[in-house]
N, C-alpha and C positions, 0 to 999 in steps of 0.2 A: 704568753698566751696559752691557755689550756684548750686543747682540741676536744670537742664533745664527741662522744661515741654515737654513731648513727644507729637508730633502731633497726631491727631486722624486719624484712618485708616477708609477708606470707600471702598466699593466694587462697581465697575461699573455695575456689573450684578444685584446688589440689587436695582439699580435706574431704576424703571420701572413704567409704568402706568397701571391702571386697565381699562382704556378706550381705546379700540383698534379700535374705529371708526374714530379717527382723529389723525393727526400727533402730537406728543408730544415733547416739548423742555425742557431740564433740564440744568440749568446753573451749571457748575461744578467749575469754577474759573473765577474771573473777577479782572482785574487790570486796571490802566489807559491806558495801551498799548495793552492788549489782553483780549480775552473772549473765554473760552473753554466751549463747550456745547456737550451734548449727545442728539441725536435726534432719536426718534423711529418713523418710517414712517408708519408702519401698512399698507403697500401697497398703501399709498396715494401719488399720483403724484402732481406736482405743477399745479395749475389751468391753463387751456389752455389760452394762451395769456399773462400770467404773466411771467416776467423775474426777477430773482434776480440780483441786480446791487449794490453790496456793495462798500463802500468807501475804505475799507481796503483789504489787502491780506487775502485770505481765504484758509486754509489748510483743506482738507476734506478726511476722511478715512471711508470707508465702513467696519464696524466691523463685521456685520453678514448680510447674504442674498445676493441679487444681485440687480443691478440697472442700469439704463441708464440715463446719463446726456445728455441734449441737449443744444446746444449753439446757440446764435443768428445767427451765421454764417451758420447754417444748419448742422454742424458736430454733430455726436453722439459719446458718449464715454461709452462703456460697462464696468461695474465694478463688481468684485466679492469680497467676504469677504477678507479683508486684503489689498485691493488696496487703494491707496491714490493719490491725485492730489492737486497741488497748483494752485489756481486761482488768477491772479493778480487783482488789483482794477479795477472795472467797466467791468469785464469779464461777460457779460450777459449770464446767464445760468438758467436752470430749471431741475427738476427731471422729466424726460419724463415717466419713469416707474420704479417701484421697487417692490420687493417681499414683502409678508406679514411680514416676519421676519427682514426686513431691518432696521438696526440701524447704526448710524453714530457717529463719533467724529468730531467736527468742531472747528477749532481754527481760530479766527479772530484776526489779529494783524496789528498794524499800525507802 
């Protein structure tokens, strides 16, 4: 009988940065068809005039904190911890505002 190797265990709360002056991105998983990231925003909004415009579908969950997403259409979406949204490809959006403790899980998939 061949014994299988157990996968290693990680903890999402242990993945953090010591630099709280800028937004930090942590790659958790990457395959040819998806990318999973943890983002710590530290109160950083998207620079004025910049819009995220991804090629892939993007699933976004606010894990901690609160935030406001803005869309090119002019609509705003308020999020609290635990809220998630799926953004279709080329849905231009930005983080209008977020709290200091805002952290996200973001899944990019094609």
